[in-house]
N, C-alpha and C positions, 0 to 999 in steps of 0.2 A: 160470144159477145164481140162485136167489132169496135175498134177504137174510133173515136171521132176524128174527122179529117184534120182538126187543128192540134191534135195531141201528138207530140213528138216523143221519140224514144231518146231519153237522155241518161247519160251516166251521171250518177249522183255520188259525190265523194262525201261520205258521212263523217269520216275521221281521217285526218292526216296530221300526225304529231310526232315530235321527237320525244323519246322517253328513255329512262334508264334500262328498262326491259319490258318485253311484251310476250304474251303467249296466246295461243288459240286453243281453247278447250271446248270441243263439241260445238263449233261455230260461234263461241262466245269469245270476244276479244278482251283480254285482260291486260291492263296497262299498269306499270309501276313507275312512278316518278316522271310524269309528263313535264317538260320544261321548254322555255323559249329563250333562256339567257345562259350564257357561259361566261365565267369570269376567270381571268388569268393574270398573274402578276407580271408576266413578260411575254413577248412575242418574238419570233413565231412560237406557237405552242401546238400541242396535240391533245384532243379530247380522247382519252383512251378507249372508251366503250360506250355505245348507246344503241338505240334501235329507232328505226322509222316504222311506225305502225299505221296501217291503212285499213279502212273499211269502205268498200265501194259497192254501191247498189246498181244493179242492171235490170232493165225491163225485159219481159219475155222475148221481145223481138230482137234483143241483143244476145240471145243465147248463142254460144259457140266460143271460138278462141279469140283472145284479146292480147295485146302487147301493152305492157306498162313500162314507163321509163321514169326514173328519178334522177334529177341532177341537183347538186348543191353548188351554188355560186356565191361569190362575195359581192360587195356593193359596187364593184366595177364590172360585174357580169362574167368574171373569170371562173372557170370550173375549179372547185376545191379538190375534187377527187374524180376519178372516171365515172361516167354515167353508169347507173345500174339499170339493166334492162332484163325483163323477164316476161314469161308467157303464162297466161292463166286461162282456164276453161270455165265458162259459165254454163251450168246445166240446171235444169228444173226437174225435180223428182215428183212434183205434185202439180196442182192447178194454180199455184201462186202466180200473181201478176209480176212479182219482182223476186230477185235473189241477190243476196249479199255475199261478198267474198272478202275475207280477211287476209291481209298480207303483212308479214313482219320481216323486216330487213335488218339484220345485225350489222352494225358498223364498228369496225376496229380501227383505232388510230385515225380519227378525223382531223386532218391538218388545218390549222387556222393560222394564217400568215400574219394577220393584223386585226386590231379591233374594228368593229363596224357592224353593219346590218347585212347578214347573209340571208339566202332564201333557199328553201327546200321546195323544189318544183316537181309536180307530178303530171305526166302526160299519159293518156290512155289512147291507144291506136293513133299516135302521132299528134293528138290535140291536147294542149295544156288544159287540165281540168281543175287544178288547185295549186296553191302555193302557201307556205307558212314562213314567217320570219324566224331567224335565229339571231339574237342580239349577242354580239361578242364584245365584252367590256374588259378594260384593263383595271385591275384592282387587287385587293387582298389575296385570298387563297384561290387556288384553281378549283374548277368544278362547275357543275350546273347549279343554278339557283332558281 
């Protein structure tokens, strides 16, 4: 079967989230405690442990190696931590038109200099594909809410 001329091969980011923990069991992405807000009584502070979980879908024409890059920035666009870059291979074992890949990145000691709106950005093969906000607030107890 041939693709129609107007059909483009597109990376589809199905999931990009911050969470307390994640696991990949037999190509099933399991998330625990997805969040978008962290509260701390004082700054600078450090969020001790979390994960960034991704599920990315590729079309058959995109089979092969790909590079992903995650960077976390504050509301001034400054990097909060070094970029995380990795490589993944997309392969098809049957006649499916698409294949999904789960990626879990464990983050230890996420530094947060000040309250504000941070962003977790995902690029695939050098092109930004998705972004999610992280709201950092000053208040009561420390932790994700």
